[in-house]
C-alpha atoms as a printed R data frame, in Angstrom:
    type eleno elety resid chain resno       x      y       z
1   ATOM     1    CA   MET     A     1   0.000  0.000   0.000
2   ATOM     2    CA   LEU     A     2   2.792  2.398   0.888
3   ATOM     3    CA   PHE     A     3   4.580  1.529  -2.375
4   ATOM     4    CA   SER     A     4   1.515  2.212  -4.528
5   ATOM     5    CA   SER     A     5   0.890  5.568  -2.876
6   ATOM     6    CA   SER     A     6   4.515  6.611  -3.356
7   ATOM     7    CA   VAL     A     7   4.586  5.601  -7.039
8   ATOM     8    CA   GLY     A     8   2.347  8.538  -7.914
9   ATOM     9    CA   LYS     A     9   4.821 11.036  -6.492
10  ATOM    10    CA   ASP     A    10   8.271 11.953  -7.649
11  ATOM    11    CA   PRO     A    11  10.407 11.024  -4.613
12  ATOM    12    CA   VAL     A    12  12.993 13.724  -5.194
13  ATOM    13    CA   PHE     A    13  10.644 16.654  -5.647
14  ATOM    14    CA   GLY     A    14   7.457 15.424  -3.996
15  ATOM    15    CA   ALA     A    15   5.446 16.434  -7.056
16  ATOM    16    CA   GLU     A    16   2.575 14.470  -8.478
17  ATOM    17    CA   ILE     A    17   3.449 12.622 -11.678
18  ATOM    18    CA   ASP     A    18   0.841 13.473 -14.296
19  ATOM    19    CA   HIS     A    19   0.117 10.528 -16.566
20  ATOM    20    CA   HIS     A    20  -2.362 12.519 -18.650
21  ATOM    21    CA   ARG     A    21  -0.426 15.573 -19.731
22  ATOM    22    CA   PHE     A    22  -2.077 15.974 -23.104
23  ATOM    23    CA   LYS     A    23  -5.687 16.908 -22.391
24  ATOM    24    CA   SER     A    24  -6.325 18.141 -25.934
25  ATOM    25    CA   LEU     A    25  -5.247 15.033 -27.851
26  ATOM    26    CA   PRO     A    26  -7.953 13.578 -30.078
27  ATOM    27    CA   ALA     A    27  -9.971 10.933 -28.298
28  ATOM    28    CA   ILE     A    28 -11.167  7.866 -30.143
29  ATOM    29    CA   SER     A    29 -14.733  7.537 -29.027
30  ATOM    30    CA   SER     A    30 -15.763  4.958 -31.593
31  ATOM    31    CA   ARG     A    31 -15.894  1.197 -31.412
32  ATOM    32    CA   VAL     A    32 -14.985 -1.288 -34.121
33  ATOM    33    CA   SER     A    33 -18.694 -1.849 -34.740
34  ATOM    34    CA   ASP     A    34 -18.996  1.871 -35.619
35  ATOM    35    CA   LEU     A    35 -16.779  1.376 -38.676
36  ATOM    36    CA   THR     A    36 -19.773  0.200 -40.703
37  ATOM    37    CA   SER     A    37 -21.621  3.473 -40.190
38  ATOM    38    CA   LEU     A    38 -18.825  5.873 -41.121
39  ATOM    39    CA   GLU     A    39 -19.612  8.579 -43.654
40  ATOM    40    CA   PHE     A    40 -16.870  9.440 -46.131
41  ATOM    41    CA   LYS     A    41 -16.656 13.260 -46.017
42  ATOM    42    CA   PRO     A    42 -17.113 13.837 -42.279
43  ATOM    43    CA   THR     A    43 -14.652 11.032 -41.530
44  ATOM    44    CA   LEU     A    44 -11.968 12.547 -43.777
45  ATOM    45    CA   SER     A    45 -12.551 15.915 -42.117
46  ATOM    46    CA   GLN     A    46 -12.249 14.460 -38.620
47  ATOM    47    CA   LEU     A    47  -9.103 12.482 -39.462
48  ATOM    48    CA   HIS     A    48  -7.565 15.656 -40.889
49  ATOM    49    CA   ALA     A    49  -8.386 17.655 -37.750
50  ATOM    50    CA   ASP     A    50  -7.016 14.879 -35.545
51  ATOM    51    CA   LEU     A    51  -3.766 14.657 -37.508
52  ATOM    52    CA   LYS     A    52  -3.342 18.439 -37.284
53  ATOM    53    CA   SER     A    53  -3.774 18.190 -33.518
54  ATOM    54    CA   PHE     A    54  -1.104 15.500 -33.291
55  ATOM    55    CA   GLU     A    55   1.155 17.641 -35.474
56  ATOM    56    CA   HIS     A    56   0.851 20.523 -32.969
57  ATOM    57    CA   HIS     A    57   1.612 18.205 -30.063
58  ATOM    58    CA   PHE     A    58   4.660 16.673 -31.764
59  ATOM    59    CA   GLU     A    59   5.961 20.129 -32.689
60  ATOM    60    CA   TRP     A    60   5.668 21.090 -29.015
61  ATOM    61    CA   LEU     A    61   7.626 17.967 -28.063
62  ATOM    62    CA   ASN     A    62  10.217 18.721 -30.749
63  ATOM    63    CA   LYS     A    63  10.711 22.225 -29.358
64  ATOM    64    CA   ILE     A    64  11.173 20.828 -25.847
65  ATOM    65    CA   THR     A    65  13.605 18.085 -26.899
66  ATOM    66    CA   ARG     A    66  15.671 20.562 -28.914
67  ATOM    67    CA   LYS     A    67  16.080 22.753 -25.828
68  ATOM    68    CA   GLN     A    68  17.380 19.755 -23.896
69  ATOM    69    CA   HIS     A    69  19.598 18.597 -26.782
70  ATOM    70    CA   HIS     A    70  17.925 15.198 -26.714
71  ATOM    71    CA   SER     A    71  19.190 12.445 -29.028
72  ATOM    72    CA   SER     A    72  15.678 11.781 -30.394
73  ATOM    73    CA   VAL     A    73  15.447 15.147 -32.202
74  ATOM    74    CA   PRO     A    74  16.309 13.776 -35.703
75  ATOM    75    CA   LYS     A    75  13.733 10.965 -35.411
76  ATOM    76    CA   LEU     A    76  11.125 13.348 -34.087
77  ATOM    77    CA   THR     A    77  11.811 15.776 -36.933
78  ATOM    78    CA   ASP     A    78  11.363 12.909 -39.422
79  ATOM    79    CA   MET     A    79   8.130 11.899 -37.761
80  ATOM    80    CA   ILE     A    80   6.749 15.442 -37.975
81  ATOM    81    CA   SER     A    81   7.745 15.516 -41.632
82  ATOM    82    CA   HIS     A    82   5.821 12.287 -42.261
83  ATOM    83    CA   ILE     A    83   2.786 13.634 -40.411
84  ATOM    84    CA   LYS     A    84   2.880 16.728 -42.641
85  ATOM    85    CA   ILE     A    85   2.998 14.503 -45.736
86  ATOM    86    CA   LEU     A    86  -0.021 12.575 -44.448
87  ATOM    87    CA   ILE     A    87  -1.873 15.824 -43.769
88  ATOM    88    CA   ASN     A    88  -1.138 17.112 -47.290
89  ATOM    89    CA   SER     A    89  -2.274 13.828 -48.821
90  ATOM    90    CA   LEU     A    90  -5.447 13.912 -46.769
91  ATOM    91    CA   GLN     A    91  -6.056 17.545 -47.793
92  ATOM    92    CA   ARG     A    92  -5.863 16.532 -51.475
93  ATOM    93    CA   GLN     A    93  -8.395 13.750 -50.859
94  ATOM    94    CA   MET     A    94 -10.654 16.165 -49.011
95  ATOM    95    CA   THR     A    95 -10.484 18.621 -51.913
96  ATOM    96    CA   ARG     A    96 -11.422 15.894 -54.403
97  ATOM    97    CA   ALA     A    97 -14.279 14.720 -52.206
98  ATOM    98    CA   GLU     A    98 -15.333 18.295 -51.346
99  ATOM    99    CA   ALA     A    99 -15.119 17.425 -47.669
100 ATOM   100    CA   PRO     A   100 -15.309 20.393 -45.293
101 ATOM   101    CA   ARG     A   101 -12.347 21.349 -43.138
102 ATOM   102    CA   ILE     A   102 -12.972 21.304 -39.427
103 ATOM   103    CA   PRO     A   103 -11.255 24.199 -37.663
104 ATOM   104    CA   VAL     A   104  -8.516 22.878 -35.425
105 ATOM   105    CA   PRO     A   105  -8.357 24.819 -32.167
106 ATOM   106    CA   SER     A   106  -4.991 25.505 -30.639
107 ATOM   107    CA   PRO     A   107  -4.301 22.598 -28.320
108 ATOM   108    CA   SER     A   108  -3.879 23.134 -24.620
109 ATOM   109    CA   LEU     A   109  -0.331 21.927 -24.228
110 ATOM   110    CA   PRO     A   110   1.221 21.017 -20.892
111 ATOM   111    CA   PRO     A   111   3.759 23.322 -19.276
112 ATOM   112    CA   THR     A   112   7.349 22.930 -20.327
113 ATOM   113    CA   PRO     A   113   8.809 19.949 -18.475
114 ATOM   114    CA   ALA     A   114  11.486 20.966 -16.023
115 ATOM   115    CA   PHE     A   115  13.281 17.638 -15.939
116 ATOM   116    CA   HIS     A   116  14.506 15.146 -18.496
117 ATOM   117    CA   TRP     A   117  12.348 12.372 -17.021
118 ATOM   118    CA   GLU     A   118   9.210 14.455 -17.631
119 ATOM   119    CA   VAL     A   119  10.205 14.820 -21.281
120 ATOM   120    CA   VAL     A   120  10.611 11.037 -21.526
121 ATOM   121    CA   GLN     A   121   7.188 10.505 -19.949
122 ATOM   122    CA   SER     A   122   5.595 13.078 -22.274
123 ATOM   123    CA   SER     A   123   7.213 11.407 -25.273
124 ATOM   124    CA   GLN     A   124   5.942  7.996 -24.236
125 ATOM   125    CA   GLU     A   125   2.406  9.220 -23.631
126 ATOM   126    CA   LEU     A   126   2.256 11.109 -26.918
127 ATOM   127    CA   LEU     A   127   3.693  8.199 -28.915
128 ATOM   128    CA   GLN     A   128   1.285  5.746 -27.314
129 ATOM   129    CA   GLN     A   129  -1.709  7.938 -28.136
130 ATOM   130    CA   PHE     A   130  -0.458  8.459 -31.684
131 ATOM   131    CA   ARG     A   131   0.037  4.712 -32.144
132 ATOM   132    CA   LEU     A   132  -3.592  4.126 -31.095
133 ATOM   133    CA   PHE     A   133  -4.750  6.869 -33.434
134 ATOM   134    CA   CYS     A   134  -2.773  5.401 -36.365
135 ATOM   135    CA   ASP     A   135  -4.229  1.962 -35.704
136 ATOM   136    CA   TRP     A   136  -7.730  3.393 -35.685
137 ATOM   137    CA   ALA     A   137  -7.081  5.578 -38.754
138 ATOM   138    CA   SER     A   138  -5.743  2.626 -40.771
139 ATOM   139    CA   ARG     A   139  -8.914  0.660 -39.943
140 ATOM   140    CA   VAL     A   140 -11.008  3.642 -40.985
141 ATOM   141    CA   PHE     A   141  -9.142  4.054 -44.284
142 ATOM   142    CA   LEU     A   142  -9.478  0.358 -45.101
143 ATOM   143    CA   THR     A   143 -13.201  0.497 -44.351
144 ATOM   144    CA   LEU     A   144 -13.709  3.601 -46.465
145 ATOM   145    CA   LYS     A   145 -11.627  2.147 -49.295
146 ATOM   146    CA   SER     A   146 -13.729 -1.020 -49.356
147 ATOM   147    CA   ARG     A   147 -16.836  1.104 -49.940
148 ATOM   148    CA   LEU     A   148 -15.488  3.071 -52.880
149 ATOM   149    CA   PRO     A   149 -16.650  1.996 -56.310
150 ATOM   150    CA   ALA     A   150 -14.020  0.078 -58.251
């Protein structure tokens, strides 16, 4: 019991460890059974807005890791570049389909981490959420693709 209560606090600084730093990340509120009821244009619009949100979050992380001269900066820069390519590709598809663009509000980003360990935790949380989003998005794209006329 004592161990579990102390895990939530940073022993050196006595601060609470926040495992949900990114309050404004897109939330996947759908279930697999919802895939059958997806509509093409609104789904493209939502995926675009969600990718833009992740782009903002990864750019924040990139800025933080650059300040700390972290070794992951080149990989993070590549990842942001790939996200931008995906966004541009999705924008072209939205233009062809005449799908509306959903305004993407500025995300509420966490405060700048003071310690290296907080940066690592932020990176892990963001990557885990992005991995879940990519899994969901690939399922959505495959579902939408299967509905398109040949």
